[in-house]
C-alpha positions in Angstrom: -22.9 -11.3 4.7 -20.0 -9.8 6.6 -18.8 -11.3 9.9 -15.8 -11.2 12.2 -13.7 -13.9 13.6 -11.9 -12.9 16.8 -9.1 -14.6 18.8 -8.4 -13.5 22.4 -5.2 -13.6 24.4 -6.0 -17.1 25.7 -6.5 -18.5 22.2 -10.3 -18.7 22.4 -12.1 -18.1 19.1 -15.2 -16.0 18.7 -16.8 -16.9 15.5 -19.4 -15.1 13.3 -19.4 -11.9 15.3 -21.5 -9.2 13.5 -20.0 -5.7 13.1 -22.1 -2.8 14.1 -20.0 -0.3 12.1 -16.6 -0.3 10.6 -14.0 1.3 8.3 -11.7 -0.8 6.2 -8.8 1.1 4.6 -6.4 -0.2 2.0 -3.8 2.1 0.3 -1.0 1.2 -2.1 1.4 3.5 -0.3 0.7 2.0 3.2 2.1 -1.6 3.6 -0.4 -2.4 6.4 -4.2 -2.2 5.8 -6.3 -1.1 8.7 -9.7 -2.0 10.2 -11.7 0.0 12.8 -14.8 -1.9 14.0 -17.5 -1.8 16.6 -19.2 -4.9 17.9 -22.3 -5.3 20.0 -20.8 -6.5 23.3 -18.5 -5.4 26.1 -17.9 -8.9 27.4 -14.8 -9.7 25.4 -11.4 -10.3 27.1 -8.3 -8.9 25.5 -8.6 -9.6 21.7 -5.3 -10.1 19.8 -6.3 -11.0 16.3 -9.3 -10.3 14.0 -10.5 -11.5 10.6 -13.2 -9.9 8.5 -15.0 -12.4 6.2 -17.6 -12.2 3.5 -19.3 -15.6 2.8 -16.1 -17.4 4.0 -13.7 -15.2 2.0 -11.1 -13.4 4.2 -11.1 -9.7 3.3 -8.8 -8.6 6.2 -6.8 -10.3 8.9 -4.4 -8.7 11.4 -3.3 -7.9 14.9 -5.3 -5.7 17.2 -3.6 -2.4 18.2 -6.3 -1.0 20.4 -9.4 -2.2 22.2 -11.9 0.0 23.9 -14.8 -1.3 26.0 -17.7 1.2 26.0 -19.9 0.7 29.0 -23.3 2.3 28.6 -26.9 1.4 28.1 -25.8 -0.1 24.8 -22.4 -1.6 25.6 -20.0 -2.2 22.7 -16.3 -3.0 22.0 -14.2 -1.0 19.6 -11.2 -2.7 17.9 -8.5 -1.1 15.8 -6.3 -3.5 13.9 -3.7 -3.5 11.2 -2.8 -6.3 8.8 0.2 -8.5 9.4 2.6 -6.2 7.5 2.4 -4.1 10.6 4.6 -6.6 12.4 7.4 -5.9 9.9 6.9 -2.2 10.3 6.9 -2.2 14.1 10.0 -4.3 14.6 13.6 -3.1 14.3 15.9 -5.2 12.2 19.1 -6.6 13.6 22.0 -4.6 12.0 24.3 -6.8 9.9 26.0 -7.1 6.6 25.4 -9.9 4.0 27.4 -10.9 0.9 25.2 -12.3 -1.9 22.2 -13.0 0.3 19.3 -15.0 -1.1 15.6 -14.6 -0.5 15.6 -17.5 2.0 18.3 -15.8 4.1 16.4 -12.5 4.3 13.1 -14.2 5.0 14.4 -16.4 7.8 16.1 -13.5 9.5 13.6 -10.7 9.1 10.1 -12.2 8.5 9.9 -15.7 10.0 10.4 -14.6 13.6 7.3 -12.4 13.3 4.8 -15.1 12.3 5.4 -15.5 8.6 5.5 -19.1 7.6 6.1 -19.0 3.9 6.8 -16.7 1.0 5.8 -16.5 -2.7 8.6 -16.0 -5.2 11.7 -17.7 -6.5 14.7 -17.9 -4.1 16.8 -15.3 -5.8 20.2 -14.0 -4.9 21.0 -10.3 -4.3 24.5 -9.9 -5.8 27.1 -8.1 -3.8 26.9 -6.4 -0.4 23.6 -6.0 1.4 23.8 -3.9 4.6 21.2 -3.5 7.3 21.8 -0.4 9.3 20.9 0.3 12.9 17.4 1.7 13.3 16.0 0.1 10.1 12.6 -1.6 10.4 12.2 -5.2 9.2 9.8 -3.9 6.5 12.4 -1.5 5.2 14.9 -4.3 4.9 12.5 -6.5 3.0 11.5 -3.5 0.8 15.1 -2.8 -0.1 15.8 -6.4 -0.9 12.6 -6.7 -2.9 13.3 -3.6 -5.0 16.9 -4.7 -5.8 16.0 -8.4 -6.6 12.4 -8.4 -7.8 11.9 -4.7 -8.8 8.7 -4.7 -6.7 7.5 -4.2 -3.1 6.9 -7.0 -0.5 3.2 -7.7 0.2 2.0 -9.5 3.4 -1.0 -11.9 2.9 -1.8 -13.3 6.3 1.2 -15.4 7.3 2.6 -15.4 3.8 4.9 -12.8 2.3 4.8 -12.1 -1.4 8.1 -11.1 -3.0 7.5 -11.3 -6.7 5.1 -9.2 -8.7 1.5 -10.2 -9.2 1.2 -9.7 -13.0 -2.5 -10.4 -13.1 -4.3 -7.7 -15.2 -7.5 -7.7 -13.3 -10.1 -5.2 -14.6 -13.2 -3.9 -12.8 -16.1 -1.9 -14.2 -17.5 0.7 -11.9 -21.3 0.2 -11.3 -22.6 3.5 -12.6 -26.0 3.0 -10.9 -24.2 2.9 -7.5 -22.0 5.9 -7.9 -23.0 8.7 -5.5 -20.4 11.2 -6.8 -17.1 11.4 -8.6 -14.4 14.1 -8.7 -11.8 14.2 -11.4 -8.8 16.4 -10.6 -6.2 17.6 -13.1 -3.3 18.7 -11.0 -1.1 20.8 -13.3 1.1 21.9 -10.4 2.4 18.3 -10.0 3.9 18.2 -13.5 7.6 18.9 -14.2 8.5 20.2 -17.6 12.3 20.1 -17.7 15.3 18.9 -15.8 18.6 20.6 -16.2 21.3 18.0 -15.4 25.0 18.4 -14.5 26.8 15.4 -15.8 30.4 16.7 -15.6 32.4 18.5 -12.9 32.2 22.2 -12.6 29.3 24.6 -12.4 27.6 24.0 -15.7 24.3 22.1 -16.1 25.2 20.7 -19.5 22.2 18.4 -20.2 18.4 18.7 -20.4 15.7 16.2 -19.9 12.3 17.3 -21.3 8.8 16.2 -20.5 7.3 16.7 -23.9 3.7 16.1 -22.7 4.0 18.9 -20.0 5.7 21.3 -22.4 2.9 20.7 -25.0 0.4 21.5 -22.2 2.0 24.9 -21.7 3.6 24.0 -18.3 7.0 25.5 -17.3 8.2 23.9 -14.1 12.0 23.2 -14.0 14.2 21.3 -11.7 18.0 20.9 -11.4 19.8 17.6 -10.7 23.5 16.9 -10.1 24.4 13.7 -11.8 28.1 14.5 -12.0 30.7 12.0 -10.5 30.6 14.1 -7.3 26.8 14.3 -7.2 24.4 12.1 -5.3 21.9 11.7 -8.2 21.9 9.9 -11.6 20.4 10.8 -14.9 17.7 8.1 -14.5 16.5 9.9 -11.4 15.3 12.7 -13.6 13.2 10.4 -15.8 11.8 8.6 -12.7 10.7 11.9 -11.1 9.1 13.0 -14.3 7.2 9.7 -14.6 5.9 10.1 -11.1 4.9 13.7 -11.6 2.8 12.7 -14.6 1.2 9.9 -12.6 0.3 12.2 -9.7 -1.1 14.9 -12.0 -4.5 13.1 -12.4 -6.6 12.0 -9.5 -10.2 10.7 -9.4 -12.2 10.2 -6.3 -15.3 8.1 -6.5 -17.9 7.4 -3.8 -20.1 4.3 -4.4 -23.0 2.7 -2.6 -21.9 -0.9 -1.7 -19.0 -2.8 -0.4 -16.0 -3.3 -2.8 -12.9 -4.1 -0.7 -11.1 -6.2 -3.4 -10.7 -3.4 -6.0 -7.2 -2.2 -4.8 -4.7 -2.3 -7.6 -7.2 -3.2 -10.3 -7.5 -1.3 -13.6 -10.8 0.6 -14.0 -13.0 0.5 -17.0 -15.0 3.7 -17.0 -15.9 6.5 -19.5 -13.1 9.0 -18.6 -10.7 10.9 -20.7 -7.7 9.0 -19.1 -7.5 5.4 -20.2 -5.0 3.9 -17.7 -6.6 4.6 -14.4 -6.3 2.1 -11.5 -7.5 1.9 -7.9 -4.8 3.3 -5.6 -6.8 3.2 -2.4 -10.0 1.8 -1.0 -12.0 2.9 2.0 -15.0 0.7 2.8 -17.5 1.9 5.5 -20.4 0.3 7.3 -22.8 2.6 9.2 -26.5 2.9 10.1 -26.9 4.2 6.5 -25.5 1.0 5.0 -22.3 0.3 3.0 -20.2 2.9 1.2 -16.9 2.6 -0.7 -14.6 5.4 -1.6 -12.0 4.8 -4.3 -9.0 6.9 -5.3 -8.0 6.3 -8.9 -4.6 7.2 -10.4 -2.9 7.0 -13.7 -0.4 4.2 -14.3 3.2 5.4 -14.4 4.2 6.3 -18.0 
């Protein structure tokens, strides 16, 4: 049974509020999850925080961005909220330069002032100079630090910030009897076959990085990259772009009857020609017709 827990601007709690309709969106490429929900009342004062729960398990928690009171024969309140990562996205970071900063330094300066009380991950050191430029968001600072030190992305879980990688290999089986429809897309135009790379000075592109899988599939789509001492790129950039092009070349969209908000990031077991598919985005909806979940599945990076 789904319910909402609301907190107003005065700190008053409204417990076990029933949603009339809602859309819960989670996407791996968007740091903050979102919730749009209607409730059956227009008597609420200004709501600042919302939690979505299922049998006591918190599925979403975050700050309210927008509140609309709809006054009619059937009054209702619309709330639009984003998860707590939005605080890091919305706040500009104080420009400064660090030498060998540790996780605790970055957390205290750029996360704790915005309601984060703890973090998950070892207190590691970022060797060398770490510079925060004017106009950078707090999330961008944490993302940059995380990528350099942990080789992952920061993840906000309520008032806790996760720095290290969650290595759990959770697997889910799609309920075939609940599947309304599925679309498997093979996007050949996303694939890159070859990179011609300039590694020395001068005009010649003297090296070549091949994507054997794309070449074997009859694809010719080349790119040029300047990895010379005067260039802005590195040879590893070519391999990274090829990896991403292969990942993006397969997309599966699945629409399921039911409510499955916890599938994000999980490996999918399903009878498809591609083995390493995982859930890249989840969109759960509640309407007068019941619950529906739309999943976007992608390949793991090779």
